[in-house]
N, C-alpha and C positions, 0 to 999 in steps of 0.2 A: 800710555798704551797700555797700562797696569789692567783699564779697563777690559782693551780689547782683550787681553790677555784671559782673563776670567771666561769673560762673555765667549772666546771662541773655547775655554777647557770645557765649559758646561755643555756647547753643539757638540763639542769630540765627546761627551761622555755618553749625550742620548743617541748618538749614532754609532757605538760601537758594539761590533759583533761578538766578540768574546771578552771576557774579562782577564784581567790581568794580580796578581797575587799582591797585597801591600801591608805593610807594619810601621811598626815605630823610626824615625828618625830620629838624625843627630845634625850637628851644624860645626863641630868641629872637624878639620881633615883630619882623615885618619891614620895614622900612622903605617909605615910601611912595614912593621915588623907582624902587622896583624892581618897581613893577605889569606884570603879565603882557596884551604885547600881545596882542588876539584880533583876528579876521576871519570874520565871520557869514556862516554861510550863505544862500540866499535865504531861508530859512522864518523867520529870525529878522531880517531887514531891516525888518520893521514900527517903526514910532517911537513909543513909550507915546504913549497918549492918553485912555484913558477917565478917569483921573483929573485931566484939565487945570484942568476946571470947578470942582473942588472948590474950598472957599474956604478954603487955610492960613494966613489973616493974613498978618502981617510975618513967617513963617516966615523967611523972606531976609535978618532983619537978626536974628536968635538965633546964641548962638556958633557958628564954623561948626566940627565935627570932621570925620575922616577911619574910617572904620570899614573895616577888612582882610576880604576873603571868600576863602575856601579852598576849593577844589574839584577832585578826582583825574580829574576829565573834563576834556576840551578844549573848546576852544570852538566845534569843530564837530559836538559830541553835545551830546546835549541839555540835560542841565543846565546846562553851558557855556553855550549859547544863551540859557538863561534870565537866567543869572548877567546876562547883556550887558543883558540886555533891564529887567531887573529894576534893574542900576548909572542907566542913563539914568534910566528912570521918577525914580527917588528924587531924581537929582538935577535934572531936570527940576523937578518938584513942591514940594525945598525952594527955591526960589530960588537952588541953590549951596551952600547954608545945611551940608548933608550931601554927603561925599564919598566914593566904594566904590571902594575898588584890589582891584583882581582880580588872586587866582593862581593858573591855572587849569592843567591836563593835571597835577596832582601836583607842583608847582612846590614846596610844603610838605612833602610824604608824602601819604601814603596814610590811610586812613578813621583808624587808630588813631592815628595822629600828631596830624589834625586835632582829633579830639574831647579829644584830650589836649594840645591847646594851644587850644581853644577855651575849655575851663573855666581854665586858669590865666593867662585874658586874654592867651596871646599873638598868636591872631586872634582876631576880633570874632563872624566870621560862618560858618555855613557848609550848606551845604547837601549833606547824605552818604545813601548807599545804606542805603537803610530796614533790610535785616540787619545790617548790620557797624555800625548807630546803638547801642550798649548804652545810650545814654540812652534809649529809646523802647522795647527790646524787648520789655517784658511785651506788646504789642499787637499784635506780627509773624504768631504763627500765629492772630489775629483777623481781620488788615484784610489779609492777602498777596495773596487776589483778592476782588475786587469784581465782583458779577454786575448791573453796571448800565451806563447809560454813562460817558463821562468828566465829565459837569455833573454828575451824578448821584451815583457816586463822589464827588467832594470834598465836595457835601453828607453825604455817611456819614461820611467823614471827620470834619469839624467838628462835625457831630454829636458824635464818638466824643473827639476831642479837645477838644472846646471846654464843649458847650451839653451832654451829658449827665453832670450834677453828681458823680457816683461815678467815672463812670472817667476825667474830667478832673480831680479830684482825683488818681488815680493817675500819670495820666502829669505834673499837675505839678509832684509832689513828688518821680517820679525826676530830669526835668528839674535839680528847683530842688537836689536833693543832688548836681548837676555842676555849680553856679553857670553853667547855661545854661535858658533860653524857649523855647518852643513857638513858630512865629512860626504863622501859617494861611497859610500855602503847602504845599500835597504834589502831586509829579510823579506825577501818574497815568500810565500808557505806554497807546495804541490797543490792538487788540482781541490777544488769545495766537492765534500762526500757528503750527500744528505741518506742518512743510513734510521732504518727504520725496522724491527720485528714483524712489521704485519707485509704478508704479501702484495707486492706492489708492481706492474708490468710499465709502470713511467713515472716522472715528478709527480703530476697532475693528480694521482692516486694519491697522495699523500695529505693533500689540500685538508680536508673533511676532518683526521685525527689528530691527539693532541700534540701539540711539535711542541719540542719545546728550546726553550732561549732564553737570553738573559731580559731583552728586551724588545718591543717590536721591531724598530728598525728598519720599517719597509716590509718587513714580511706579510701583514695584514693586507699591502696593494698588492703582495705575489700570487696572493689568493689562499693562503693557512684561514682555515674557522676557526682553533681554538688554541691558542697559544697559551703557553705553562713556563711560568721564569721559573729557568734552569740554568747553570752555570756550568760552564764545562766541568769541574771537580764531581759534579752530580752527575753526570750525563750517563754511567755505567748504570748507577744503583737508580737512576730514573726508567730508565732502558726496562731492566730485571724488575722492575719492580710494577711496572703499568702505567707509571705516573706520567708517562711522557710515549709516546707511539714512536715517534723520528727524533732527528737532533740534526743539524747541520755542523760538520766539524772538516778536517781537510784530510787527506790520505793518510799522513804522516799519525795524525790522534787516533787513525779507528787501528792502528800499531799498538801504537803506545799507551794508551790505556783500554786496551785491549777488547773493545767497541762489537769486535767479529766474535768472542762469546753470548753477545746478549741481543744483537740484527742478524738478520741472516739478508737483508735488500741493500742492497747501495746504487743509488743515481747518482753518476759521476757528472758534474759541472766542471768544462771547458776552460772554467777562472780562478784566476790565481789571487791571493791578499796577498795585500803587500802590509806588514805586519810591523817592522820594528824600523828604527832609524839610528843613526849612530851618529853622537854631537862630540864637540871637544870646544871647552869652555876656549876663549878665544885668547885672554892672557897669556894661557897652559898655552895655546898655539905659537903662540910670539916668542916665548923664551925658546924652542927650539931653532936651530940652524937650520939654512934654506937645504941641507941635506939630510937634515932628519925630517925634516917637512916633507923634500921627497919619497923618505920609508914610507912615513905615515900613509901618503897616500899609493905607492904601489902596493902596499900590506892589506889597503880595501881593494884594488883589482883585483888583488890573489883572493880575498875572502870573498869576492863574486861569485869567481868560478868555484872556488871549491863550494860554494853554499848552496850554488845552481848542480852542480853533481851530487850533494848530499840530499838536497830534493826530489832529483828523479831517480836516487837510488831510494829513498824510501817510498816512493807511489811503487816502484816496480816488488818493493817488501810490498806492500797493501794488496798485490794484485795478485800475488803469493798466498799470501797469508788470507785471503779470502777464497782464493779457491781451495786451498788446503782446508776450512770447515766449510766445504758445502755449500758458499754464502753465494750470492747471484749480483754480478754487477750489470747495471745500466746504465748507459748512453744518452743524454738529455740530450733532446731532435734539438735541432737548427733552432728551432722555435721557440722551444724552450727556454734554451740560453738566451734568445735575443728577449724574450719576456723576463728573464732573471735579470740580465744586464741593464737593463730599462730602469725596475724597480729597484734593485741594488743602488745603482748610480744617477740615473738624471730623476728618478723621483726625488732619491736624496739627495741633489743638486738643490735640487729648487725646496726643498723643506728647507736646506739649511740658509738661502736666501733668505727665505720666509720668516726665520728665526732670527736672522740680522737686519730683517727691513730696519728696526730702530738703527743703526751702526753703520753709517753712510761706507765710513774708512776700510768696515769689517767686509761691506759688502762689494766693495771696490776689490779690494783683496782677492776676495773668493771665486771672485767673477774672472779675475784675472788670469789666476790660476786651474779654475774650469777650461776656458777658452783654448790655454795652452796645452790643458789633459785631451781633449777634444784633438786639437791638433795633430797631438804626439800620438794619440789611437789612430788617424784618418794613414799617418805615413808608416804606422808600425803594423797594423791589421786589419783586417776584410770592413772590419763595422763604422760606418760614419752614423757618427752617433746624432747629427743634425739630422739625417735621412729617421733613425729610431724613433728619434723624439718626434717627430711627427709623422711615423707612422701612426704611434699608438697615442697622439692626442695631448703630447704639452711640449 
């Protein structure tokens, strides 16, 4: 299994379209007194309430437990904001019998360190960028982009990870081999946006320009002819200086990174991206009482609803900000969107299987999850990916 995980991690990083920060790590369990202090932005200021009416009996009288949670992201980035909301909700619903200590901003290291620490019990929980999460990598090429709104995308994730018996078994076994359990919360980003400072009237107008991206990840298949290696933290300067003519971001990124100052045209792709998963050390989960476990799962449900609302609000903010700065928003045509989904998902799946051809168990796992993904897409959306593959000859 260790060889499988190493191979899957390599595959994940090969297809990751966005990088996440990393830093030094540690191996000892953090003391509860070292909890990272965070400040929430306006978008995260809401107080959890959707689960407040749920009856958890006398859970407040259950044995007190403190869980540690880590993320490489800061309190002002979405995963950090969501951790803050989750912490408040869990502590409120449990009547104080569960406390969560947050270590944000890479305090305990990057994704690699966090995964190792979660497995050995040095930390209890993490929310990790999907392509960097070796525990669930078999699903990456199957679910990276979802052709649906955020709420529907969340249903698709739940179907793949928990409801479809074949893919759910693959997922559970993959996590279990690493002493981890997947919780039912997934960060799904707002719409994909291609931003440029060059006048365009369609997505294809960007193909000939310099496109900034962390790595190829099927962009060449899409039609881009001049790829420039640019990570997300350099988007602003690369557009300002002319190092690249366009980049791929999300609606939220345009606002948070102030890309509207250096870009004027925005092609909106109605696809969302599955970014993060929440996991817990299995031994830590098993120390909780049944009522405390129920609290944890209710808090996940609350967070799904809250995160969807935040993302939708951020898209509205994107539209307002672009209009206020005299920018132009262009929607992908249906045909362009089909092509994007074909290259981004179907060719990604194909490349993934070719990469894993030397490992039969990896191929079997990935194929199972891919089939479940296609079924979920066909159930919840208008896209038949078998027909899409046949249309474009793959």
